[in-house]
Every structure is written in C-alpha cells, then in structure tokens.
Steps between C-alpha positions, in 0.01 A plus 500: 500500500326583826613533860320593822564822690731392786337756728187285505684214674486696824141379525456158336374145556606157375353311205578125470724427203253233380243769424740708291676204335216255435158653558505832310423331168208311651325749726258771391526866594232460766675198649827695513325787678366262764830325576689831525235625743529183711881520502485863609228431761557143633188501719222629277158366400304512174328827588830669580656385173192615307526844656869536413485357147163627380387145420174344614508269802395210275786570256745521789388160631545341156847653456605394850394143416743508207791571737377238745496240220853607403625442855594864556227594747331313782127578518385496860141604565608695806811657346482485121815601319779351710809452285663157523871450545710219358491328838123535531433344162602154626265529795179617335212410726247437224518373143267623229441150369543276803448482876746648746856376443618263771817638666799395295820351629742754642839340461806667641780596264699212647220254413485633144877472462491146640225399254697649212811306605305172502289543185647561158151548352427777752828671412410478132157648573650795688750567221242468222251719688752784497555453126129471416393806698827690461561572868731403781282402792539556872351303786132583426506360146718206603241415765224517237684258267567274799124494569415422137701180533454394864158648581312473171690188389592611148807349338781706354376446143143600587624799699703607197187485284316701765765774494503510120121528493511780760752690288289453186184609683670799664403374847839471666424659836537274801127519561423379147763224513342372822155502340621298202693250716201454731260453207726250326556300819130484591387414145746218431726696266807330641666350193634655181218366282227656716698824530544525122127437450421780743741739328342425161155579640630818662663605171163468328350693793743785444408507131131514597575788737688689227210456256255607770708810575495593132124451472426703813766770453669409828861606550610198708773302326483174697279333763584431862528144627148524648366600158688216328290249694171648380624541141602133487162394640315703235708338227419154637131595499533586130478880489698715257607863538183636337274315744708613797489856364120476493505400868733795557244728336229378739734553795591849374135599469429376851819619672555812284867414453699314237794403721642148464581450866436186702180626662344567161632167370296335776189685380566390142554145624144493639361613164705243308403225743129559425568481128712185542228329704253586221747360240544841338863568407515719190368852448253367242364236738469752782327766287263248337405327825131525598422773749564376852685186379760533774297684759382312804126533529379608839252265662178679578356385829121468505328762709329382812122517499402795716122499462284362785134427581369749758203281587729205569710717732189609691382140538839392640491793742153393626622142545796617712264716712270201565799281596624757750147530651470122539839480677396771749170316577689175571733680746202650689335156535822347642532780757132455607 
C-alpha cells in the first residue's frame, strides 16, 4: 500500500480525473511525461517540453497529438498545450475530422425543462444517458443532449445508440460526442439501421486497430473517433492489419516514430491510398508489385533548343541597319 507525503501538497497542481481513471492504461511513459509537463506549465511549447522532459522535439509533438486526439489538450499553433475544461470541450473551434463546428443552440435551463415536460422521448433519453454513461449531468451535458436531438436531428433511439457506441469506444467526452453526432447527421446516419451498420463497421475498425497495435508494439488500447473513420475506410478498401502495418513501417522509416496518432494515420492513409488505386491490398501483392507500379511518373518536359546560327543573326542585323538608313533618307527628302 502506498500513500503520498502530505508535505508535498503545499506545492501541487491538478490532474484531470479522466487521465488517472481512464488513460493510464493506454498512454505510454513518454506521453505521460508530456501531459504532466503541460498540466504543470499550461502555456508551454514543444521546445519547452523537450527541455523539461529530455525528449526530442519530434517525440514531444507526437505525444502532444495523442492528448489532442483524446480531447485533453487543445493544440494551438500560437499557444500549444492549453488544457481544456469541461465547458470548453463543447465549444471546440476546430474538429480533427471536419470543418469548424457551427455554433450550437444555447438553450436556457427553462427551455430545456420545458422541452422535457413536453417530450417523453427526450425525458427517456436524458434518463438513459445517465445510466449508459454512469453520471448525473448538469446544464452543460443537458444542453449537449438537447442539441443532439434538436440541432443534429437524431431521434431518441439513434441518440441512445450513439451514446452506447461512445461508451464502447471510450470517447465519452463532450467534444467526442459532438463529433459523432455531427458526423452521423451529415452522413445520413439518422435511423437505427444506419446507426447499427456504422457501429458494426466501427467495431471491426477497433479490432483492426488492436491487431495493428500488436504488430507495431504500440501501447494504445483503443482508437479515437478521428482514427475510427480512417480505420473503417481502410477496411472498406480491403486492407488487413498486416498491410496497414506495412504502411506503418513506411511511415515510421520516414517520420522516425511509431506512434499511432491521428497525424501519422493521415500519413499512412496516403500510402494506403496509392496501393488501393494500384489495386494492391495484401502484403504479398504489395511486395510482388513491379517496381514503380504505384508511383506517378514525372513528365519530362523537352528542353528548348538553345543553339543559333551566327551568320543568320548577322544578316538580320544588316537588314535592320539598311531599313533604318532608308527611313532617315526619306525624312531628309521630305524636309527638303
């Protein structure tokens, strides 16, 4: 049994419970170093974190991306490492997978109470949301559920499936719930059949991620919502974990990191897209493909002819001299 020295609490800082309760199993030692440094120094850049942790700047950037994907940190290019609060999560200015979120409805508590009084399905959704996610919600979460129904247009049954999927995926922050609701609304996932189809694809995506993590030795236990979208796309294209791991190996050689964060997923997506367009989907097909089978050949522009005839140039020069002399003679005759 262990306990901290109470004298140390005289100088301390806060750590969000989500990190200690949910993220410790998933994050690596380097990622934990980075988040503790950010929490202790809320306005710090990559170089500052590297100096304090002994990590390279590149490793710091990759670890910080992990916490951005998890919804713990907001990455701003001017002030990287600003910790989000529960209130901020519902007002994220930029999504990793979609354009800027249009301002949501901001109902008053009276409007929410009035809607609950009129709609039994909304009351059921609020009650079931507390049971699914195991929390009693205040105004902020009530407003989010209100928006899922009245802003994104999802029914109670579909919203229930959304919440169950979020719990399964471990993406229950308000930011992640908004991403899922927005994606479902914009992509026609507005009935139970479409929602169940999506969840089945995402379940296969999580399995692919787990297999990829095993093949690459990555410590991450589950993907973020942004990564789910790419995993599902790769499955639709026809890639298995071994092929994705091969793309990961190419990314690792180029980027000198094996992290499975969203930025590196985007790099891997470009590699896999080239293979897909060349109809190469298994490791055997990729390795046995002719050299340059999926490389775009650069068009070589013909060089302009630079040689010239010196005698021809001299002749043209003499012709211009004669023309100028003739023009001067004509002017003299008119003046006379």
